C-alpha positions in Angstrom: 157.3 106.6 332.6 154.9 104.8 330.3 151.5 105.3 328.8 151.2 109.0 329.7 149.6 111.6 327.5 150.4 115.3 328.3 148.2 118.3 327.6 149.3 121.9 327.6 147.6 124.4 329.9 146.2 127.5 328.3 148.6 130.2 327.3 147.9 133.7 328.6 148.8 136.6 326.3 149.3 140.2 327.2 151.1 142.9 325.2 152.0 140.1 322.7 154.1 138.4 325.4 153.5 134.9 326.7 152.9 135.1 330.5 152.6 131.5 331.3 154.9 128.8 330.2 153.2 125.9 328.3 153.1 123.7 331.4 152.4 120.2 330.2 150.5 118.2 332.7 149.2 114.6 332.3 145.6 114.1 331.4 143.4 113.3 334.4 142.9 109.6 333.5 146.6 108.9 333.0 148.4 110.8 335.7 147.7 114.1 337.5 144.7 116.3 338.2 145.4 120.0 338.3 144.7 121.5 341.6 146.2 125.0 341.0 148.8 126.2 338.5 149.8 129.9 339.1 151.1 132.1 336.4 154.8 132.3 335.8 157.2 133.8 333.3 158.6 131.4 330.6 161.2 128.8 331.5 164.8 130.1 331.1 168.1 128.3 330.9 170.9 129.1 333.2 173.3 127.1 331.0 176.6 126.2 332.6 176.5 128.9 335.1 175.9 128.1 338.8 173.3 130.9 339.2 170.1 129.0 339.9 169.6 131.2 342.9 169.3 134.2 340.6 167.1 132.5 338.1 164.7 131.0 340.6 164.2 134.2 342.7 164.0 136.5 339.7 161.3 134.2 338.4 159.4 134.7 341.7 159.7 138.5 341.4 158.5 138.3 337.8 155.5 136.2 338.9 154.6 138.7 341.6 154.1 141.2 338.8 151.8 138.8 337.0 149.9 138.1 340.2 149.3 141.8 340.6 148.1 142.0 336.9 150.9 144.3 336.1 152.7 144.3 332.8 155.1 141.3 332.4 158.8 141.9 332.8 161.8 139.9 331.7 164.3 140.8 334.5 168.1 140.4 334.1 169.5 137.7 336.3 173.1 138.7 335.4 172.8 142.2 336.7 172.0 140.7 340.1 174.7 138.2 339.8 177.3 140.9 339.0 176.3 142.9 342.1 176.4 139.8 344.3 179.9 139.0 343.0 181.0 142.4 344.3 179.5 141.6 347.7 181.3 138.2 347.7 184.6 140.0 347.0 184.2 142.4 349.9 183.2 139.5 352.2 186.2 137.4 351.0 188.7 140.2 351.6 187.3 141.2 355.0 187.3 137.5 356.2 190.8 137.2 354.8 189.9 134.3 352.5 188.5 132.2 355.3 185.1 131.9 353.6 183.6 130.3 350.5 184.0 132.1 347.2 182.1 130.7 344.3 179.0 131.0 342.0 176.5 129.9 344.6 174.0 132.0 346.5 170.6 131.8 348.1 167.2 133.4 347.4 167.6 136.2 349.9 170.7 137.5 348.0 168.4 138.4 345.1 165.9 140.2 347.3 168.7 142.1 348.9 170.5 142.9 345.6 167.3 144.3 344.0 166.6 146.4 347.1 170.2 147.8 347.3 171.2 148.1 343.7 168.0 148.0 341.6 167.3 145.8 338.6 167.5 145.9 334.8 165.5 144.3 332.0 167.1 141.4 330.3 167.6 143.4 327.1 169.7 146.0 329.1 172.0 143.5 330.7 171.6 140.1 328.9 172.6 136.6 330.0 176.0 135.3 329.3 177.5 131.8 329.7 180.8 133.5 330.5 179.4 134.4 334.0 180.1 131.0 335.3 182.4 128.1 335.4 185.6 127.2 337.2 187.8 129.4 335.1 185.8 132.6 335.7 185.6 131.9 339.4 189.2 131.1 339.6 190.2 134.3 337.9 188.2 136.4 340.3 189.5 134.5 343.3 193.1 134.7 342.2 192.8 138.4 341.9 191.4 138.7 345.5 194.1 136.3 346.8 196.8 138.5 345.2 195.4 141.5 347.0 195.6 139.7 350.4 199.3 139.0 349.9 200.1 142.6 350.6 198.4 144.3 353.5 197.0 146.8 353.9 195.2 146.1 350.6 195.0 148.8 348.0 192.2 151.2 348.5 191.3 151.0 344.8 191.2 147.2 344.7 187.6 147.3 343.3 188.7 148.8 340.0 190.6 145.8 339.0 187.9 143.4 340.2 185.2 145.3 338.3 187.4 145.3 335.2 187.2 141.5 335.2 183.5 141.6 335.6 183.1 144.2 332.9 185.3 142.2 330.5 183.4 139.0 331.1 179.8 140.0 331.8 179.7 143.5 330.3 179.6 146.9 332.0 176.1 147.9 333.0 174.8 151.2 331.7 173.9 153.9 334.3 170.8 154.7 332.2 168.8 152.6 329.8 165.6 153.0 327.8 162.6 150.7 328.5 159.3 151.1 326.7 160.3 154.5 325.5 161.2 155.8 328.9 164.7 156.4 330.5 165.5 154.5 333.7 168.2 153.8 336.1 168.4 150.4 337.8 166.9 151.8 341.0 164.0 153.6 339.2 163.3 150.4 337.1 163.0 148.3 340.3 160.7 150.9 341.9 158.5 152.0 339.0 158.4 148.9 336.8 158.8 146.1 339.2 157.1 147.9 342.1 159.7 146.1 344.2 159.7 146.1 348.0 162.0 143.8 349.9 159.7 143.8 352.8 157.2 141.9 350.7 159.2 138.7 351.0 160.0 136.3 353.9 162.6 133.6 354.3 161.4 130.3 355.8 163.0 127.0 356.7 162.3 124.0 359.0 164.9 122.3 361.2 164.9 121.0 364.8 168.2 122.3 365.9 166.9 125.9 366.4 163.8 127.2 368.1 160.7 127.4 366.1 159.2 130.8 365.1 162.6 132.4 365.5 165.0 133.5 362.8 168.5 131.9 362.5 171.4 132.1 360.1 171.0 129.1 357.8 174.2 126.9 358.0 174.9 126.4 354.3 178.1 127.1 352.5 176.4 129.4 349.9 174.9 131.6 352.7 178.0 133.8 352.5 176.0 136.9 353.6 174.6 135.2 356.7 171.0 135.5 355.7 168.4 134.6 358.4 165.4 132.3 357.9 162.4 131.9 360.1 162.2 128.4 361.5 158.8 126.6 361.3 157.6 123.1 362.3 157.6 120.9 359.3 153.8 120.7 359.1 153.4 124.5 359.2 156.3 124.9 356.8 154.5 122.7 354.2 151.1 124.3 355.0 152.5 127.7 354.3 153.4 126.5 350.8 150.0 125.0 350.1 148.2 128.1 351.3 150.3 130.3 349.2 149.6 128.3 346.1 145.9 128.3 346.9 146.0 132.1 347.1 147.6 132.4 343.7 151.2 133.0 344.9 154.4 131.3 343.9 157.5 130.4 346.0 161.3 130.2 345.6 162.3 126.6 346.4 165.8 125.7 347.6 166.4 121.9 347.7 168.7 119.0 347.4 168.5 117.4 343.9 171.6 115.2 344.1 169.7 111.9 344.5 168.1 109.4 342.2 164.7 110.5 343.2 165.0 113.8 341.2 164.4 113.0 337.6 163.9 116.0 335.4 163.9 113.9 332.3 160.8 112.1 333.5 159.1 115.1 335.1 159.1 113.6 338.6 160.8 114.0 341.9 160.0 111.4 344.5 161.5 110.3 347.9 162.7 106.9 346.9 165.9 104.9 347.7 168.7 104.5 345.3 167.9 100.8 345.0 164.6 101.1 343.1 164.3 99.4 339.8 163.2 100.9 336.5 159.6 101.6 337.6 159.1 105.2 338.6 155.5 106.1 338.8 153.6 108.8 340.8 151.7 106.4 343.0 154.6 104.1 343.9 155.5 103.8 347.6 157.9 106.3 348.8 160.4 106.2 351.7 159.3 107.7 355.1 159.5 111.5 355.5 159.3 113.3 358.8 161.1 116.0 360.7 163.5 113.6 362.4 164.6 111.9 359.2 164.9 115.3 357.5 167.1 116.6 360.4 169.4 113.5 360.4 170.0 113.8 356.6 170.7 117.6 357.0 173.2 117.0 359.8 175.1 114.2 358.2 175.4 116.4 355.1 173.3 114.2 352.8 170.8 117.0 352.2 172.3 120.2 351.0 171.3 123.2 349.0 172.1 121.9 345.5 169.6 123.8 343.5 167.1 126.6 343.7 163.9 126.5 341.6 160.4 128.2 341.5 157.4 126.4 342.9 154.2 127.5 341.1 151.4 125.0 341.7 149.9 121.7 342.9 148.6 118.6 341.2 147.3 115.3 342.5 148.1 111.8 341.3 145.4 109.2 340.5 145.5 107.9 344.1 145.3 111.4 345.5 148.9 112.1 346.3 149.8 115.8 346.3 152.7 117.0 344.1 154.1 120.5 343.8 154.7 121.9 340.4 158.2 123.3 340.1 159.7 125.5 337.3 163.3 124.7 336.7 166.0 126.8 334.9 167.5 124.1 332.7 165.5 125.0 329.6 162.5 123.2 328.3 163.7 119.7 329.0 161.6 116.7 330.0 157.9 115.9 329.4 156.8 119.0 331.4 158.7 121.5 329.3 161.2 122.5 332.0 158.8 121.8 334.9 158.9 118.9 337.3 156.3 117.5 339.7 157.7 117.1 343.2 156.0 114.8 345.7 155.2 115.9 349.2 157.6 113.3 350.6 160.4 114.6 348.4 159.6 118.2 349.5 159.7 117.3 353.2 163.0 115.6 353.1 164.9 117.7 350.6 163.8 121.3 351.0 166.4 123.6 352.5 164.7 127.0 352.4 162.0 129.1 350.8 161.4 132.7 349.9 157.7 133.4 350.1 155.6 136.5 349.5 154.7 137.8 352.9 151.1 138.4 351.7 150.7 134.7 351.3 151.1 133.9 355.0 148.1 133.8 357.2 147.6 136.2 360.1 148.1 133.4 362.7 151.5 132.5 361.4 152.6 136.1 361.1 151.7 136.6 364.7 153.8 133.7 365.7 156.7 135.2 363.8 156.0 138.6 365.4 155.6 140.2 362.0 
C-alpha cells in the first residue's frame, strides 16, 4: 500500500504498565477514520506454536479486566494450553484414537479451562516455543497410541503423559506469589481476573442449522464438542458492531488462508486470488452474503485457520467499515501486529466468535432464551 502515513493512538498507563498497544492507524486524509478502538493488552507472539486459540481468547479475558477498570493482568496462555492437552488426551483415549489430536482448539476451550482449572500470570507459567510443533504433538500422540495397544489401558496412564508435559512445558506450581500475595490457579482466576464463564457467549452464523439455537460447530479443532448459538448473518455482524460501540472486544475465529488476508500490509479484504498488485481499502471486493458464505464453508474452502482478537472499528475514505483485529504474530506489519478487516472479509471468512454476554442487547438475549 502506497502513500500512507500512520499515527499511533495514545498509550494508556496504569501501575507503570502499558494497557493499550500502540495501534497505528492511518491519518484521516490518507486512509482510515477511527470509529472506536477499545483497550487491549499488548500484542504477543505465539511463535511456532499452534496456540492462537489460547492467545486470542486470553487477550479477550485480559481486555475484560481493562474494560472494568481493574488492574491489568498478563495471563499465561501456556497454563491453559497444558490443561487442554490433558483434556485432549482423555478424549483421544476414550474415542480410541478416532478423533483429531493436535495443537488446535477453539475459544470456548479457554473459557472452560479457566473455569475448571483456574489461571496463572505469565510470570508463574511462562510461554515456551517447545509447546508446539509436529515433534511435540507426535511425542504426545505416540504415547497415547502405545496405551491403546494394550487394553484395558493402565489406570495410571496420566503420570507418563504429564511427565512429557512437565519436561517440555514445565510443571506448574500449586501455589505462587502475585503482587505480594499467595495464590492458587483457582484463587487467581477468581480474585484477580474476577472470572465467570457465564460472562461469555459463543456465536456463529450458518444456514444448515436453525437460527437462535445452539449447535456443535463442525470443525476439526472442536474436539470438545463446543456449542455455538446460530444467528442470521446480519444479526451476527450487528452483535459485533454493538459490542465494539459499547467498549467490548471479541474473540474472532476466521479463515486466513487466502490472498485477501495480508498482515504485512495491515489489510484483510474479500478479493479474488487473481487481483494484481493494487490492494487498497476502497477497491471493489467480491460479493459477500449468507449463501456464498455457506457454500464456501460446506465445500471446505472456509475453515477455522486462525483465532484473533477483534478490538475496534475504523472507516475508509469512502466510508467502508473495517474491524480492527489484534493478531498474535508479534508486532509485524504497519499496524504493529494489528490488521484492519473489511466487512466483506468478515462476512465470508468468520467461523465463530466468543463475545462478552453483557455486550448483547436484550432483544437478542431473549431470542436466545438467555
